[in-house]
Each structure stands twice: as C-alpha cells, then as structure tokens.
C-alpha atoms as one frame of an Amber mdcrd trajectory, in Angstrom:
protein
  -7.972  25.281  -6.451 -10.687  22.429  -5.489  -9.296  18.516  -5.313 -11.583
  17.819  -8.590  -9.510  20.730 -10.321  -6.570  19.328  -8.788  -7.363  15.797
 -10.133  -7.804  14.057  -7.147 -11.192  12.747  -5.706 -12.730  14.149  -2.825
 -12.936  12.805   0.407 -14.853   9.749   0.575 -17.660   9.049   3.156 -17.579
   5.649   4.996 -20.126   3.896   2.408 -18.049   5.272  -0.743 -14.748   4.389
   1.032 -15.872   0.814   1.411 -17.303   0.857  -2.291 -14.177   1.561  -3.762
 -12.039  -1.029  -1.493 -14.730  -3.773  -2.633 -14.101  -2.698  -6.297 -10.212
  -2.371  -5.865  -9.949  -5.689  -3.659 -12.078  -7.880  -5.659 -13.226  -9.894
  -2.208 -13.646  -8.156   1.232 -10.258  -9.386   3.426  -7.806  -8.603   0.507
  -4.889  -6.004   1.391  -5.295  -2.917  -1.176  -2.920  -0.125  -1.102  -4.068
   3.038   0.191  -2.635   5.038  -2.734  -5.144   3.138  -4.910  -7.671   5.139
  -3.079  -6.695   8.203  -5.650  -6.648  10.551  -2.631  -4.142  13.124  -1.745
  -1.865  12.200   0.880  -3.209  14.425   3.541  -6.864  13.051   2.754  -5.393
   9.436   3.047  -4.111  10.165   6.300  -6.661  12.283   7.624  -9.496   9.981
   6.335  -8.071   6.687   7.268  -6.981   7.817  10.753 -10.210   9.385  11.410
 -11.777   5.780  10.581  -9.109   3.986  12.422  -9.695   6.179  15.675 -13.643
   5.192  15.745 -13.980   1.937  17.482 -17.249   1.101  15.832 -15.520   1.254
  12.568 -11.800   0.401  13.217 -12.696  -3.105  13.940 -13.695  -4.061  10.792
 -10.427  -2.408   9.252  -6.694  -4.108   9.046  -4.019  -1.979   8.108  -0.506
  -3.276   7.271   2.563  -2.181   6.295   3.699  -3.517   3.395   5.564  -2.676
   0.020   4.485   0.401  -1.334   3.611   4.104  -0.649   3.585   4.734   3.124
   1.218   6.645   4.982   1.039   8.032   8.536  -2.438   6.487   9.980  -2.716
   6.909  13.603   0.739   7.494  14.059   1.910   4.282  12.309   3.309   3.843
   9.174   0.757   2.326   6.868   0.524   0.582   2.876  -2.447  -1.231   2.831
  -5.878  -1.739   4.460  -7.947  -4.839   4.396 -11.506  -4.637   5.380 -13.731
  -7.253   6.992 -17.410  -7.354   5.195 -19.055  -7.005   8.489 -18.445  -3.439
   7.931 -21.678  -3.683   6.340 -23.682  -3.728   9.396 -22.837   0.151   9.955
 -24.665   1.131   6.939
C-alpha cells in the first residue's frame, strides 16, 4: 500500500516542505510541531534528519524539544522546527 493509500502525504522535497512550514507557521521563525507536516514517523525522521545533515540547508533550521510528539532527528529528541526565511536563497 502506498503512502497516499495509507492516508499520508508522500515525502516532501525542500520547496514543498518550506511552503508547508510557511503555511503552518504563519511567519518564519515560529516553531511548528513536526507532526503537523502529516508524514509518517519514519518519513518525518528520515526527511528532517537528511535536511539537518546537509550544511547548506541545516543553517536555516532550528529544531527544538517542547511539548508534543517527539521524533529522533539526527539522534536528538525533537518536537518542533523553526525555519529562517533565508532558506529561500536555496531555491
């Protein structure tokens, strides 16, 4: 069964992720729960860990551990992400 059939969005590319973040956050720099991206647990951990491990991308990401569903991102317990608007320079 594919991700769409299971009721989940497919993995996001960087532009899609930033656009979804902007819609969820309302403005850049605001923390958004990782669970709000509507990915499976594995997709969330894999997608955000991959972004965190890429220097050119990770310098625009701020992960935090607050209240909410926790994910293991690059080995750290993480619940939220905030993104700097400078990430648009990568598009």
